[in-house]
N, C-alpha and C positions, 0 to 999 in steps of 0.2 A: 324874661325867659319862662318857658313853660314850667309849672311847678313840678310836674313829673320828671322832666329832663333835669331840673335843678336837683331834685332829690337823688336822681341816679348819678349825677355828677359828684355830689357830696359823698355818696356811698363809695363810688369808685375812687375818689380822691383819698378818703379815709383808709380804704383798703391798701392803696399804694403806700401811703405814709406808714401804715402798720407794718407792711412788708419791709420798708426801708429801716424802720426802728428795730424790727426783729432781726434783720440781717446784720445791722450794726452791732446789736447787743451780742449776737452769737459769735461774730467774727472778731470783735475787738475786746469784749469784756469777759466772756466766759470761754473763749477758745482755748486759752492755756489750760484751764481746768478740765475741759472736755478732752483735750489731747492727752492729758495725763491720766485720765480715768481708765482704770484697767479694763473696764467693760467696753471701751471704745475699740472695736475691731478695725475700724478705718485707720487708726494710728498704727496698728500692727501691720496692716496691709501696706500702708505707705512706706513704713520703715523697711519692711521685708523686700519691697520692690525697688529699693535704692541700691544702685551700684556704687557703693562707697569706695573711695580711692585707697591705694595701698599705703602702708607704712614700711619704709625701706631702710635696711641696714646693710652696709657693705655690698650694695647692688642687688640684694635679694629682699623679697617681701616677707616681713615677719607678721603682717596682718593684711588680709585680702578678702575680697568678696568673691564667692564662688556661686554661680547660678545653679539652682536646683534643676536637674533634668526635667524637661517637659513642663516647665513652670516659669512664671515671670519673677519668681522670688529668688532672693540671694541669701546665702548663709555666710556669716563671717568666719573665716578660717585663720588659725594661728599655727603655721608650720613648726615653729619652735616655741610653742606656747609657754612652757614653764621657764625657759631661759629669759624671755622678755616680758613676762607678765607684769613685773614691777613697772614697766614703762608703758606698754600698750594698754594695759587694763583689758576690758572687754566691751564689746557692743552686742546687745541682744535685741533683735526685733521682737521676739516673742515676749520678753519681759519689758520692752520699750525702755531700755536703760543702757547707760554707758558710763565707763569710769576711765581714769587716767588719760592718756592721749586720745583715746576714742571719744572722750568727752571734751577735753581741752581743745582739741583741733577739729571738732566736729564740723565747723563751717567749711574748712578746707576739704575734709573727707567727703562731704556731701555736695561739694561744688558751689557752695553759697558764699564763699569768701570773696571780699572785694577784689583781692589779687587775681581772681579767676573770672573777671567780668568779660574779658574778650572770648573766653571759652563759652560762657552763657550766651553771648550774643550769636556766636557761631552756631550753637545748638538751636537757637530760636530761628535763625535764618534757614537752616537746613532741615529743621523738624526732627533732629536727633533727640533721643531720650537723654536727660541730664545725667552726666557721669561725674563722679567725685574727683577731686584732685588728690594728689599724693603728697606725702612728706618724707623727706630724706633726713635721717638722724645722724648725729655726730658719733654715735656709739661705734666702737671697733669690735667686730665679732670675736677676735682672738682674745682681747682684753676682757670682754664680757664673759666669755666662756671660762677664762682662767679664774675670774672672781667666783663664778658659780661652782666650779669644781673644787676650789680651795675652801670654800665655805660650806660645802655639802655636808648635810647632817647636823649643822650647827645653826642656832638662831643668831641672826645678826644682819649686817649689811656692809656693802663695799661701794664706795664712790671713787671714781678716778677722773681727774681733770687734766687738760692741757693748760698749765699755768700761764702760758703766754697768750692764749686766746679765750679761755673760758669754756672751750668745748668739753662736753661731758663724754668721756671715753668709755666709762662703765658705770652702770647704775643697777645694783642688784640687792634684793632683799630676800632673806631666807627665814623660814620655809616659804616656798612659793606655791603656785597652783596652776592648773591647766585652764586657761580661759576658754578653750573649746567646749568645756563642760557647761559653760554659761551662755555661749553664743548660739547654741542649737535652736532650731525653730520649734522643737517640741517644748512648749511652755511648761508643762507639768514636770518634766524631768529637769529642765533648766532651773526651775524654782526649787526643786528638792535639792539640787546640787548647791544652789546659792545658800540655802538655809544651813546645809551641812558645813559649808565653809565659814559662814558667819558664826556658827556655834563652836568651831574648832578652837580648843584652848591655846593652840600654838599660834593663833592669829595670822594665818597665811595671807589674808587680804590686807593686812596692815603694811604700809610702806615704810619700813624702818629707816630706809636711806634718807627720807625727807622729814622724819618725825623730829621736830625740834623741842618738844615738850616733855619727853618721857625719859631722857637719858642724861644723867650727870656725866660730863666728859672726863672727870678725874684729872690726872696729871698731864694729859695732852693740852689741857687749858693753860698749863704753865708757859706755853709759847706766848700767849697773850699777856700773862703776868710779867714774864721776862721782858717783853717789848716795853711795857710800862716802866719797869725797873731801869732798863737801859736808857730810856729817854728821861729818867730822873737822876741820871749821873752814875749809876752803877756800871762797872766795866766787867768783862768776862774774868779778869784776874782779881777783882775786888774780893776781899775776905769778908765772909758773912757770918752771922751768928747761927750756929747749927746744933742746938741742944738736942737731946734725945726726944723731948716733947716740949710743947709750949702751951700755956694756958691762954684760952681765948678771953679777951677783955670782958668784964662784966658777967663772967660765966664760970662755972666750976669745971667745965669741959677742958680736958687736956688732949691735944692732938699730937700723936707720936709720928716719928718717921716710920716708913714701912718696915725697916729692919728692927725697930724698937731701940736702936742705939743712936749715939751721937752721929752727926753727919760730918765726915771729913775731919775727924779728931776734934770736932767742936767748932772749927773755924774754917769751913771749906771756901774755895773760890766759887764764884757764880758758875764757872764751867764745870767744876766738880759736882756741885749741888744739882745742876741741870742734868748731867749725865747719869748720876746715881738716882735722881728723882726724889730727893729729900723733900719733906714737907715744911719743916720748921723754918728754914731760911727764907722761903717765899712768904710764909705768913708774917714773919717778923719784919721783912722789908715792906710788905704791903701796908702794914699798920703804921709804918713811918711816913708813907706818902699821904697826900691829900685824898680824902675819901672818894672824890669823883675822878681821880686819875685812871684807876683801873676800869671804872664804869665807862668813861669816855673811850678808852682804848678798845674795850669789848664792842662798843657800839660802832666804832670805826671799822671793825672787822665784819660787821653785819649782824651782831647780836641785837635782838629786839625788832628785827624786820622779817617779814615773810617774803617769799620769792615765788614768781611764776616762771618756770623754765621751759615750756609753759606748764608743766605739772606744778601743782601747788606744794610748796615746801613751807611747813609751819615754822613760825619764828623760834629761834633759840633764845634762851632767856638769861639775862643777868639782872640781879635785883636792882630796881630803879632807886630805891633807898635801902640802905643796909646799915645796921649797927655794926660796931667794930668786930663783934664776934662773927656775924654773918659774912662780913667782908673778909675776915681771915679765912673762913671756909671757902668762900668764893675764889680766893686766890689759888687754891689747889684744885678747882673744878668740882667742888662739893657744895653742900648747902642748897641754896636756891638757884644754882646755875644748871642749866640744861642745854644740850646742843645735839643737833642732827649730824650724822656723818657727812652730809653735804657741807654744813657750816665748818666742820673741822678740816675738810678738804680745802675750803676757801682760806682758812687761816694758814695752812701750809702753802697754798698757792701764792699768797701775798709775799711770804718769805722767799719762795723760789723765784718770784718774778721781780726781785729788787724793790719790794715794797708796794708794787702796783697790783691791786686786786681787780682782776677781770670778772665781769658779770658772767656767771655760768649759763650755758644754754644747751639745748638738747636738739633743736631743729636746725639743720644746716641750710635746707632750702625747701620751698614750697614748689610742687610740680603740677603741671597741667595733667589732664587725663591721658595725654600722650607721653607723660613722664618727661616733659621738657621743663627745666627750671624757669619759673616766672618771678621768683623772689628769693634772694639770698640773705642770710643773717650775717651781719658785720660784727666783729668783735667790739666790745664796749667796755670802757673802764667803769667799774663799780665804785671804787674808792682808792685812796692812797692812805691806808691805815698806819703805815710806818715809813720812815725815811729809808733811802737806799743804804745808809750807814748802819741803821738799826737792823735792816734785813741781812746785811753782810755779817754782822755780829751774831745774829740768830742762826744764820746758816752754819757758821763755824761751830756754834754750840751743838747743833743737831748733827753735824759731821762727827764731832767729838763723841757724841752719844753712841754712834755706830762703831767708831774706831777703837775706843778705849776698851780694854778687857773687862773693866768693871761697869761699862756703859750698858744701860738697859736695852739698847737697840743693836747690840753686836750681832744678834741673830739675823740681821738684814745685810750683812757684809756680802758683797758680790765680787767675783774676780773681774778685775779691770774696769769696774764701774764704782764710783764713789756714791754712796747713798747717804742721805741726811734724814734723820728721823727723831721722833719723840714718842715715847710709849706712855701708857697710863693704865691704872686699874682703879675703877670707880665703884664705890659702894652704891647699892641700888635702893637702900631704905628697907630691904627685907633682910633680916638678920641672917648672916652666913652666905649671902649672895653678892657677888661683884661682877662687873662687866670689864672686859678687856678692850683697850683702845690702842691704835697706833696711827700716826700721821707721818708720811714719808714722801720724799721725792728724789728723783734721779734723772740723769747724772747731776751731781751737785753743782758742777761748774757750768752746765748748760741744761737746765731741767726740761725734760720732755713730758714727764708725767708726775702728778702728785696723787697719792692715794690715801684715803682714810678708811679704816677698818674698825667696825664694832662687832664684838663677839659677846653675846649674852651668857651670863652664868645660868645654869639650869640644874635640875635635880641630878642629872648624870654627872655634871661637873659644876658645882655651885660657884666656885671662884675662878674667874678667867683673868689672865694676865696679858697685857699688851705685848710684853717681851716674849712670852711663850706661845700664846694662842693667836695673837694678831700678827706677829712678825712673819710667820711662814705664809700667811695669806697675802700680806702686802708684798712680800718678796716674789711670789708667783705672779702676781698681777704686774709688777714692775718688769720682771723678766719677759712676760708676754708682750708688753708694750715695746720694750727695747729690742726685742728680737725681730721687729718689723711689723708688729701687730697694728701700728697706726697707719701703715702704708695702704 
């Protein structure tokens, strides 16, 4: 071969190899970094020109893409932003960021999900611009609205489930925010709004409904403790030891009953202790069980596990190893025990559904760009934490808590509908502050809804009670569901 031709060939070959290596490096090694770089305007333009699919509740879009007039760009719009921000989160092309369902279901909303492969082939053959698919949620507008209105002005959360299927009927965290303030294409304003929300001491961006690590459940956890007691041979009419206070083993700490007096003249039945929500009988009985009995029962209900619904729900905690003193505190939902409102709704749902705990889910179906269902979610059993017999006994105890004049749940009484409930007040670790809790379901003989409510103590009202602050919220949500809100 002519030396000049050979040199030209080698030079050309080297250039081709260099281009291949450079292209491979850029597309496969540093592409994620370049896409995430805030200076990359192409990422913004690509995101802004995507026609993301809608998020639908009750037949209406609660998140949708609206094309900017005389432009190829789209801006994400949230018609009922504050009501559903806990669920939708926000998508911002200008900030190149997304949260909540906008992030968790991004593949569907951008049309890249495997379930939308036929749609992508159709677009390829016809030359149409890619459109995103949609998602239809299990939320019920009337139930979600009732949760928001009842919790208005208070910090806390509401979760409502269909105990028979696991469908999430309401998921609301307060205070909330307007995702439209973050989805705008004006990056400078959107960034200012984001910083303001991040620095807000009321933490509106936090999803309290799914936070399993920040809240002690207090006495609503006694549902789990009672389940362990029942399966250890205790009956609803068994007489228990109910002193005014009890000393924790290996500790100088004495834990009193809420009233500061003896429980049921000192020897209440389990039914009485549960309805009044005494502390000492539950601590005393727990310390008589094997140390792992309560731990195993909590785990069976879902403690120690995180969930994707598909929103991420952080794990609720029960101490893996606990000395007797910590175990005593854990039995009344204090100490190292923490729970999310979703977790406590799951506890109530297992009781309501005869001991069968269904996996909670938020997406009913995935839709094509034409809003035709292409994939449906089927109810799935999560666990069987208790027997049907234990569930029946617990249901009776929770009904008694509502029906008895001295029961902490009698504020939940409804005409012609039997409600079952357990209330709680949990110390927060900050002196003088307590949170109120309630878990309830109705109708008791054929449960259609289970609701868990958390109300945080604040400077305006440091101590919140499940019986006083939580019960009216739960009642309003249950009424909305039973009035036809699920239809």
